[in-house]
N, C-alpha and C positions, 0 to 999 in steps of 0.2 A: 383402113384407117378410120378412127372414130373421132376425129377432130378436124377443125378447119385449119387452113394454112397458117393463119395468125396465131393459132393455139399450139403449134408444133413444139415449141420449147417447153411449155407447161406440160404437154402430153408426155414428152420424153421423161421429164422429171417424175411424173406420176406413175408411168407404166414400166419403167426399167427397174424391176425388182426381182430378187431371187437369183436363180442360176440360169444363165444363158450359155448355150454350147455352140461353138463354131464347128460346123459339120463338114465332113468330106463328101465328095461326089463319088459314088461307087460306079464301077465300070464292068461290063461283061468281058469274057475272054477275048472277044474280037474288038474290044476298046470302044464299044458304044455305051452310052449312058444306061446304067442298069436301073430302070425305072422301078422295077419290083424291089430291088435292093434298097433304093432310096425310100420307098414307102415302108419297107421293113424296118429300116433304121429309125425313121420318124416315129413309127408306132412304138418302138422300143424306148425311144427318148421320152415320148409323152406318156405312154402307158405304164412303163416299168420304172423309169428314172424320174418321172414327174418334173421334167424340165419346164421352166417358165417361159423360155424363149430360145429360138435358134437363129444362128447367123449362117446364111447359106450363100453359095456361089462366091465365096471369098477366097483368100489365100489357101485355107484348108480345103476349099472346094475346087481348087485348080482351075479358076476361072479363065486363065490364059490359054488353057488347052481346049476350051469349049467354044463351039460356034455360037453366034448370037442366038440362033434358034434353040440350041441346047441350053443355054443360060436361061432363056425364057421358060422353057419346059421344066427345068429344075425348080424354078421359083413357083411355077404353077402347082407342081406336085407338093412342094414343101408347104405352101399356103393351104392347100386342100387338106393335107394331113394335120397341119397345125390347128386348123379350125376344128377338125374332128377330135383332136386330142386336147384342145383347150389351152394352147400356148400361143405366143406371139412370134412374129417373124421380122427379122431385119435382113434385107437382101443387099448384097454388094452389086452395084449396077454401074460402076465406073468403067470407062474405056478411054484410051488416049484421045479418041475423037469426042468432042463435046456433043456433037449431034447424036452419035451412037449412045452416049451416056443418057441424053434426054430420052431417047427411044426406050432404052432398057429401064429407066427410072419410071417413065409413064406406064410401061407395061406392069412393073411391080405394083405401082399405085393402083392400077385398074383391076388387077386380079386379087387384090386384097392384102398385100403386105402391110405391116404396121409402120415400118420405117425402112429407109434405105441407108446404106453407108457407101461413101465414095472415097476410094484411095486417091491421094493426090496424083495427078496425071504422071505416068511413069515413063513417058518418052515424048519428046526430048526433055532434058533438064529445063526447068522453067524458072523465071524470075518471080519475085513476090507479086509483082503487078500482073503477070500472066496467070499465075495461080489463082489470084483473086478473081480475075475476069473469067476464068474457066468455071469456078464455082458459081459466080454470079450468073453466067449464061444458063447454067443448069437450074439454079434456084428460081430464076425468073420464069421458068417454063413448067414447073411442077408444083404440086400442092403438098406432097408427102414430106414428112420431116426428114431432114438429111443429117447424117453423122459425117463428120470429117475424119478420115482415116489417115493419120500422119504415118505413113508406112516407110520403114527403112529400106524395103525392097526396091523402091523407086530410085534409090541412089542419092536422093536429096530430100530434105525435110521442110516442113512449114515453120517459118520463123514465128516467134511470139507476136510480131507485128502483123503478119498476114493472118494469123489465127484470130487476133483481136478484131481485125478489120472484117473478117468473114463471118465470125460468130454473131449472134443476134443482138449483142449489146450495142452494136453500131447502128441497129435499126434498119440496115440496108437489106439484109438477107434474113428476114424473120423466120424462114423455114429451116434455117440451119440450127440444129438443136444441141449437138454435143461433139466432143472431140475424143477420138480413140487414138492412142499412141502406142507404138511397138516398144520393145525393150530398149532399142537404141535411142529412143526419144525420151526416156524417163528423166534424164538430167535436165531437160528443158521444161518440165512441168512447173516448177516454181515460178519461172519467168512467165510462162503462159498464163498461169493463174493470176499473177499480178497484173498482166496486161489486159486480161479479160475483165477483171474487177467484178466478177459475179461468183456466187457460191457453188455453182455446178462443178463437180470434180471430174476431170477427164477419166474416161474408162481406159485402164491400161491392162494389156495382156500380151503375152508372147505368142499365143495361138499355136503352141507347139505340142500340146497334149490333148488326148481324147478323154471324155468322161469315163470313169471306171465302169466296166460292164458293157460297154458299147460293142456290139457284135457287128463287124463290118462284112457285108457281102460285096466284096470287091476283088478285082483281079490285080489291084495294085495301082501304082502311079501310072498315069497316062502320059505318054510323051509323043509329041507331034513334031515331025521334021518339016 
C-alpha cells in the first residue's frame, strides 16, 4: 500500500481504475493449491490481458475451502506476480472469526496488497450492531484500506443504515473505503447511496464470469468434507 491509513478513501478513489478480475484458485489433481498454475494465470492476466488489478482469495477463489496458511500463500504469490506485472491487488481476508480476519488482513497488508475486501461475516446471522462492531474491530487494528463486501452468499445483507455507519462518512472508520455488492443487493444501491451522502459509487458485480482468454490450469472445484 502506498498511502497512510487516513488516506485510504482517497487512495481507493484514485487507484481503482480500468479492468479488475476476480481470479479463481487453481488446484493440482490431488487438490493442493497449484502454485505454478496460479503464477501462470497471473502472468497471463498481467502480460497478455493487461489487467489493472486482481481480486484474489474471494468467492471465485474458493476461500472457504482453503486453510489459513493456503490463503496467505495465495496472497503472497498474487502480490509477487502483480508487482512483477504492474497491476494492483485486492485480497479477500474475511473470516467469521474477527481475530482470524485481523490476522489475514495484517498479513495481506504486510506482504504488499494494495487493498483488502471483507465479506460481511457469514455465520451466524448478525444484527446491524454486531456487523458494525465486527467491521470496527478489524478496522481499528489494520492500516490497509478495507472494502465492504455485501455478499448475498452470507444469507443476510448490510442495511443502508449499517453501511452508512461503517463507511468513512461517519469518520469512525476512516480506513473503510468502498462498498461492493452482489447482484442480489442491487436493489438496495439507491438507498445506500442516499444514506452514504458521498459521491463514491458502489462497485457491483456478480463475479460469475472469467475474463476472455483466461487459461486455467486447474483440476476443478475443490470440495472439502
